[in-house]
C-alpha positions, 0 to 999 in steps of 0.5 A: 489529517494532522497528527493530533486529529489522527491520534484522536480518531484512532481512539474513537470507536464507531463509524468515525474511528480510524483503524491501523493494526498493528501499529507497533511503533508510535513513531510511525505517525508523523505530523502529516503522514503515517508510515506503513511497512512493506509486507512479505509478499510481492508480485513482480512484473514480467517483461512482455511485448505488450505495451499494457496489461489488458483486463477486458475479457473481450480484448483479442489478446486477453490474458489473466492478470496473474500472467503478467506477474511473478509472485515472490516472498521475502523474509523480514530484513531480506533485500529486494531489488527493484529494477528500472521500469519494473512494476511491483505490487505488494502488501503492507504489514498493517491493516488499515480501515478508513471511515467513509469521510476519510481518504488516503494517498499512498506514496512510496518512500525510500532512502534513494528518492530521499537522497535524489538518486532516483526519480519516482513517478506513478508511485501514488495510490488513493485509498478509501474504505469502510470501517470494519465492525470493531465492536464484535466480541470474539 
């Protein structure tokens, strides 16, 4: 979706509207992308001998997903170092709701990848959702 359509759908009420809150800086919306900011909470992978995270309870080596990750919290502006082959799950500061006819691909972006000092793989997630009821008065 191009910028003009995205801006129009941000202002459209009802099931065809798009919702991003808080959208603090209009510069977050580019011509073809919208920048989301990292949240404060992270789940950092713990090195194990298992080559995969098994989530099937009938697997003989089943462990809760939480046993593969360590939670950590960072303050605004505090550094976060990601080591090679480490997996990190995180949140964004923005809440995003998409109408049923829209999906989004989420890609990581950093100054390291922009400069070519880092190669990324498996850095995308496809997101789709249902628009919340914004007409509810509190």
